[in-house]
N, C-alpha and C positions, 0 to 999 in steps of 0.2 A: 861480446859477440860481434863479429865483423861481417857485415853484409856488403857485398859488392854487386852492383847492378851494371852490367855491361852487355851490350848487344853482341852476339856472335859476329865475328868478321870485322869488327870495328876496332879502332885504336883509341887509347885513352890519352889524357893530357900528358902522360909520362913518356909518350913517344919520343925517341931520340931526335933532337933537333938536327943533329948531324945527318941522320938518314934522310930527314925531310929536306934539308938544304941540298943534299946530293940529288934528290928527286927533282927539286926545283931547277938545279943546274942542268939536268938532262932535258927538262922541258924547255928551258931557256935556249939551249943549243939547238933543239929541234925547231924552235920558233924562229931561228935565224932565216929559215927558208921562206918565212911568211912573205907574201907579196906586199907591195906598197899600199895596196887598198885594204890590207888586213891589219897587221900589227901597227903600222905607222898611223893609220886612220884612228885606231883605238887610242894610241898614246897621245895623239894630237888633241883628243877630247879631254884628256886629263888636265885639270886646272886647279889652282888653289883658290879660285872663285867657286861658287856653288850656284850655278845659273838655273838649275831645275830642281824640283823637290827630291828627285832621285839622284842628285849630284849633277849628272848630265842626262840627256835624253836616252842614253843607253841604260839608265837606271841601275847603275852599279853600286850606288851608295858608297863611293870610294873617293878619297882625297889623297893626293900625293904629299900633302903637307906633313912634315915629319919633325917640326920643331919640338913637339911633345913626343917623347919616345920612352922606351922602357927604362932608360937611365934617369929621367927626370920627372916621370909621370907622378911620382910620389909628392911632388911639390905643387901639383895642379890644385887650384882653388876656385871658388865662385868669384867671378870678377864683376858681374852685374846680374840683376834679376829685375823683371818687370811684370806687371799684371797682363793677363791675356787680352785685355782691351785698354786703350788709353782712357784717361779720366774724362775726356770730353764725351766719350760714349756712355760711360756709366753715369755721369752727371746729367745726361739728357733724359735718363729714365732711372730715378732713384730706386725703383722697385725691381730693377733688372738684377737677376742672379744668373750669372754665366755658368754654364755646365762645366763640371770638372773634366769632362771628356774633351780636352783641348787638343785637337788632332794635328795641328799645323807643324810643318817643317819649313822654316824660312828659306829664302834664297838670298844669295849675296852676289851682286853685280856692280862693278865699277865703284866700289867703295861704299855701297849702301846695302843695308839689310832690309828686305821686304818680307812681309808675312801676311797671311790671313789671320785676323784676330779671332777672339772667342765668339763673335757673332757674324763671322764671315766677311767682314770688311777688310780691305787691304790697308796696312800701315807701313810707312817707311820709318826705319829706325837707325839711329847712329850705331854703327857696329862696335864702337869702342866703349860706349857708355850705356847703351840701351835706351837712350832718350828718344822720344817721338819726334820725327821730322814732319810728317803729315799723316792725316787719316782720310780715307775715302769718304766723300760726302754721303750723308744718310738721312733718312726720315726717322724721327724719334719713334713714331708709332710702328716701325718695322722691327724694333729691337726684340720685343718679347717673342715674336714669331721665329727669330733666329738665335735665341739665346743658347741653343745647342747646335748651331749650324756652322761651326768652324770647319773650314775646308782643310784637307790634308796638304794642299799646295796651291801655288799660283804659277803663272807662266810669264816669262820675260822674253821678248822677241825684238830683234832689230833687223831691218833690211839694209842697213848702212846709211840710210838717210833720215831715219826716225825710229825711236824706240817706243815700245808699248808693253804694258802689263795687262794680261788677260786673266779674268777671274769669273767664276759663276756664283751667283747669289740670288735667291728668291726667283728662280726661273728665268733669270736674265744673264746674258753674256756681256761683260763690261770690258771696254778698252780704256786704259788709264795712261796718262802721261807720267812716266816714272819720276820726273823732276818735281811735279806738283801734286800728283794724285787726282788731277782734274780729268773729267771724261774727254776723250778725243772726239770732237764734234763730227768729223767726217766718217766715223765708223758707225754703221747702223743708224739708229735714230738718236743723234746727239750722244754717241758713245755707248749705246745700249742696243742689244739684239734680244728680242723676246724669244725665248726658247720653247714656249708652249706650242706644241704642234697643232695644226689645223684640225678641229674637231675634238680636241681635248680641253679639259677644264683647267688642268694644272700640269706642271712639269715634274717629272720624276726626280728623285733625289740625286744630287751630284755631290759626292763627298771628296772628290779628288780634283786634281788640276786639269785644265785643258792642256793640250800639247800642240805646238806649232811645228809643222813639217813643211819646209820649202814654201812658206807663204800661205799655208792652209791651217786654220785653227780647228782642231779636232776635239770634240767633246763626246762623252758617253754618259750614261746615267743608269739608274735602276729604280726598282719599285721597293715597296716595304713589305714584301712577302704576301701580297694579295693572293688569295686563293687557299692559303693554308688553314683558314678558318672554315672551310667547307663550301665555299662558293668560288666559281670561276671568275676571272677578270674579264670584263666586257668592254673596256675602254680602248682608246687608241694606243698603239704600241709606242709610247713616248720614251722608251729606253733605247731607241735606235742610236747608232753612231752617226754623227753628222760632221761635215766639213764646211767651214765658212772662210771666205776670203779675208785675210788678215788686215787688208787695207780698208775695204768697203763694208765688211760684215755680211756680204751677200752669201746666202746658202748655196753651196756649190754641189753638194751631193748628200745622199742619205744611204747608209748601209743598214738594212733591216736585220735586227738581232734575231727575229723570228721571220723566216722567209715568207713572202706573200705568194699568192697563187701564181703559178708559172715561173717562179724563181727557183734557182738551184736550192735544194734542201726542203722545199715545201712538202715533198712526198714523204719526208721523215716524220710528219705530223699526221697520223691516221685520222680518218673521219673528219678531215678538214679542220682539225683542232688548232691549226695555226691561226685560225680566225678568232680565237678567244681564250686559248688556254696557255699561251706561251709565257708572257709576262716575265721575261728575263732581261738581263742587261749586263753592263760592265761597270760596277761601282768603284772599282779600285783604280789600278795604276796602268797608265799607257806608257809605252816606250816606243822609240823610233830609231831607224837607221836612215839618216838623212841622205846618205850617199845612194842607197837603194831607192829612197823615196817611199819606204814602207813604214806603216804604223802597226804596232802589235797590240791586239785587243784580247784580254782574257775575259771570257763570258761566264756568267753565273749559272746556277741550276735553274730549271724551269719551276713553275708553280702549278699546282700545289707541290711543295717540295718533297712530300713523303708519301703521296699517293698519285699514281699516274694513269689510272685506268681510263680516264677521259681523254688522254693524249697518247694513244698507242704509237709506237715507233721510237726511233732513236732521238728525235727532237732536236735537230740542229737549230741554232748554233749553241745550244746549251752546253756548258762544261767544255767549250772549245777554245783553243787559241787560234785566232784568225789574223793573218797578215793581210793588210788592206793597202792598196795603192793610194797614197795620200793625195795624189792629184785628181784621181777619178772616182774614188770610193769603191772600186772594183775589188773583189776578193782575189788575192794572189794565191794563197793556199790556206788550208785549215787542218787542224787535227782535233778530233773529239776525244777527250780523255775519259769521259764517263758517258755511257749511252743510257738514255731513258732514266735519268737520275731520280732516285727516291731517298737519297741520303743527304742532300744539300752539300755535295762535294764540289763546291764552287772552285773555279779558277779565280782566286782572289788575291794572290800575290802578284808582284810585278813580273812581267816578262823581262828577264835580265839579259842584256846583250853583251857578249864578250867574244873575243877571238881565242881559239884554242888550237892545239895541234894533237891529233889522235893518230897513232901509228904512223907518224911522219907526215900526215895529211893536214894542211891548214884548213880550218873550218871557221866561218863566221857563224857563231852559234847564238841560239836563244834558249834560255833556261827558264822553264815555267814550273813553279811549285803550285800544288793545290792541296785541298783538304785531305786527300787520300794518304799523304805522307810521301808520295813520290815526287821527284824532280824530273820532269820530262825534258829531254835535250834534243834540239833539232838544228839542222842547217837552216839558218834564218833566211837564206836566199831561196831554197827549194822546198822547205818543209819536210825534208827527209829526216827520219830519226837518226841521230848519231850512232846510237847502239840499237839493236833490234828491240822492238816492242811486240810482245806476243799476245795473241788473242787466246784467253784461257776460259774454261767454263767457270761459272759462278753460281751460287745458290739461287734458287728460284722462289717465287712468292706463292703462298697458299691463300692470299687474300682474294676473294671473289672479284673478278673484273680486272685484276692487275696482271699484265703480261710484261715481264722484264726481258731485257736483252739476255740471250743465253750465254754470251761471253762478254768479257771486258778486256781492255788493253792493260797488259802488265809489262812495264819496262824491265829489261834485263839488267840495265845499268842506268844510273847509280842505284845502289840498294836504298830502300826506304830510309827516311830520316826519323821515322816514328814507328811505334808499334801498330801493327795491322791485324785486326781481329782479336778475339778474346777466347783463350783456352784456359783450362784449370791452372796451367803454369803461369798465366799472366795475372792471377789474382794475388793481391797483396798478402805477403806471408810473414809479417811481423807477428811474433807469437801472441802478443796481446790481443790481436784482432783477427787472426787468420781464420779461426773457426766461424766467427760471425760473418766474415767476408764471404766465405764459401757458401754459407747458408743463404745469405742475401742474394748472391749471384744466381743461385738455383731458382729464384723466382722469375728469371728472365731467359729469353732465347739468346744464346750466344753462338758464335761461329766465326768463320774466316771473314776477311774483308768482303764487302758487298753482301753480307747477310741482311735480308730486307726487313723493313718494319713489320711488326706483327700486331694482330688484333688483341686488345686487352680483354681479359676475362674477369667477370665479377665474382666468379666462384671462389670459395676459400682455397687458398693455395694455387689459384689459377695464374696464368701467364700475365706478367706485368709489363710486357713489351720486349723489345729487342735491345739488349745492352751492346753498344757498338764502340769500337775503336778503329779509326779515329771517329770522333763525334762531329756534329754539324758546326762546331767552332773550329774544326781542324784538329789536328796537326797544323799545317801551314795556314796562314791568314795574310792580311795585308802587310804584315811586318816581315814576312819571310823573304829572304833573298838579298845577298850582297855578293859582289864579285871583285876579286883582286886581279887586275890585269897584269900585275907584276909576276904573279905565281900561277895564275889560272885556277886559283881556289875559289869555290863557291861556298858561301856560308848559309846554311839553312837552320831555321829555328822552329822547333816543334812543341806544340801543346799536347800533352799525352794524357788527357782526361776523357773518360768515356761519357757517352750520352745515351739516354733512353729514347728510342723511337717507338711511339705508341699510336695505334690507330683505334678509333672508336666510331661506332655508327653515328651518322649525323641525325640529329633530331630537329634541325632547323627546317621548317617547311619551305623556306625560300632557297635552300641549298640545292645545288645541282651536281654535287658529288656525294657518293654514298658514305664516305669516311672522311674524318678530319683527324688532325694530329695534335693533341695537347701534349707535345713533347715536354720533357722536363730533364733537369740535371740528374745524373746518376747519384744514388745515395752516397753520402759520406758517413764514415764511422767516427763520430766525434772529430770531424775535421780531416780524417785520413781517407784518401780515395780508395775505391775498391780494387784498383789495379796497381801493379808494382811500379815503383819509380825506376828511372827519373821521370818526373812529371813535366819538366820543362828542360829541353836540351838544345845544345848547339852542335851542329855537325859541319866539319870542314871536308869538302869534297874536292879532290884534284880533278878538274874537268878535262885534263889532258889524258887521264886514264879511266875516269869514271869511278875511282875507288875512294872510299872514306879514308881520310888521313887521320883525323881525330874526332872524338865525340865526347862531350862533357855535359854534366848537369849544370844548369844556370840558375843560381839562387838556392837558398836553403830554407825550404818551406816549413819544416817541422823540427827545427833545431831545439826548440824549447817546449815541445809537446810533452805534457806531464806523463803520458803513458809510455813514452819512448826514451825518457831521459837516461835509462840505464843501458840502452843499446849503443853499441859503437857503430854508428851509422855514417855512411859516406854522405856527401852532398846529394840531396834528393831532388833538387830542381823545383822551380816554381812554374806552374801552368798558367801562363799569361801570354800577352802579345807584345813583347818588346822588339823593337827594330834595332839594327846595328849600323855602325859607321866603321868602315875599314880605312886605315891610314897607312903611312909608310911602313910601320912595324907593329901596329896594334889594332885590336878589334874592340870598340867601345859599345857597351850595351847595358840597358837597365834591366828591370824585372817586371815592368808593366805596372798597371794600376787596377783599381777595383771598379772602373767605370763601365764594365760590362755586366749585365745581369747574371746573377748566379755565382759571381766570384766569391770564393771562400775567404774569410779573414786572413788566412795564412798563405793565400795564393797571390799576393802582390807585395810590394814593398818599395822602399825609397832608395835601395842600393843602386849604384851606377859603377860599373866595373870596366877595367881594361884587361884584356887577355892578350898574351903573345899570339899573334895571328898565325905563326908557324906551328905552334905546339899546343895551344889551348891552355897554357899555364896562366893562372890569374896573377897579374903583376900589380894591381892597384884596385882599391875600392874606396868610394866615398858615399855619403848619403846626401841626397838632394832634398829639397823642401817637400816633395811628394813623389808619387810614382810617375814614371815616364809614360806619356800619352801620345807623343809624336815620335818621329824618327830623328835621331841626332844628325847634325850636319857640322861641317867645319869650313873655315876660311882663314886666309892670311890677310891681316889688315895692319898697315903701317909697321910691318916687321914682326907682328905678334900673331900666333895661332890661337884661334878661338874655337871652342866646341859649344854649340847651342842646342838645347833640347827643350821641348814643351813638357811640362809636368802638371799634374792635377789628380783629383780623385773625388769620389763622393764624400765630401766633408772637408776637403782642402780647396783653397782658392787656386785656380789655374794660373800658371805663370810661364814665361820664357826664362830660362836660366842659361847664362854663359859662363863657361869655365876657361881657364888659361893659366899659364905660368905667372908667378908674381912679377 
């Protein structure tokens, strides 16, 4: 039996490389007309260093290094590996057990590798051997509180007269000397700025790097889903975006994630709910165009994430991409992808900046993926969509007190990178499980994208909630998005597993919302998802045309499942959160880890692959010590190309692993 799973209108990895190369040639010829401030500025940022955790502040996850290519990648091997924290850290607290969710992507500047370690401290590393050069000073009694607090990145900045590393840990912004790791005394209070806002007791979570734009250190943050348990959040909005002077540490400006009274957007929070129901932020990735002086901030969903009756209106700046003037903190433009969100369709991927040519017109673009499965593309100067985005009617809620937006934005291009909505045609159809799958799905509300959460019934055969694709993990997440400035290709990575959105009446006497959401993973049938594969996929999009070039399944999740061993199955894909690295000719990517709650045993692995970036053809695979937990990066050091990635899992020790040619 041959089962082929391919989305209509997409291309497989068997696409002719000749036809793609011709398309690239046409795009390249069109790009000749680019102004000096466009293509030249973009290529000028390409470097075989890796100075920001997204590669550069454009966040393309791209390196022009091409010593490792399709001809020799088969010879790539592990050249060093090291634990997620230096022994001086673990020796200071013998009881310390560092989480396997080691999220760091190192940076490489001026011959040194720097990273946030497994407890959020900065370490300097010899890039050739993996040996420690220095570790940020710490108090031993802080380690247990930060054993799962690795940051995804750190920031390196120089004004020409002095260099600094910026990092956030335990509610503080630190400025460190890259040569020694010592705090820079004239920044803040002896190298430290307290980030806890006035009137708040704690600072919200920061899992990503600060970013410096023209001398301003910009940070964002978020909360931990407060409000989803049936109570509103009544604290200070500590998830705001803030800018600090990179020399002195002085607070220069604050951009309110939830507008305050009298500010633009406050009217989008009915009943003055801006004053206590917003609780949103930007926990992932910031990017910047230093020439424009703009920082691009992707905001999350509001809370409660699945019931919004207490916050009528569109709820700005939830689910929005906002361009902010880095010098003043003023909004330049914004676009809200999801209005009055009750699906947790965050903007969690990085805003990827790249220069494209559309119908002969050069555009400085920003590409924003979110959990809906769309990649929204804008002129990053003006905020105008590159292709039309239509307002279309969407399903409405029958939950008492809930008033949804009657329409939502639907991009016309590019096509989604993931399945949207659930119909009978989307239910898994392996003969061994098809009947049970259909019967299971019948217990849930299903429908197109934006079908809202529903109230659970206790009656026999009653509704068990809304089964939704994409779910609240995405489609896209922090890992999605890489851009190749050579070709104009954007690479999107989708997790195609449904989730159940359930609402039940609140029985907590202290609750101030009538419903709360004990959401859960969608049922599996002995490890087999309810919906059709591929469950993890990679899509290459030519951003000069908005068309999909190729789409493939990433990883083989059920190759050894006993119920399916007689079926002639294609690669089915692994539903996880791997990030990619684009190089001169290859796309490197793992298959993720089990460090997220609900991960099925067959939905992660140790494989690390290289694909032909033009066609999607797999050209190499190896196995790492554990699953990938951070994004891979690359650098050239003393004539040798290295690829470094963080790995770990629940059960495996977290590590940094470096690969290279012998």
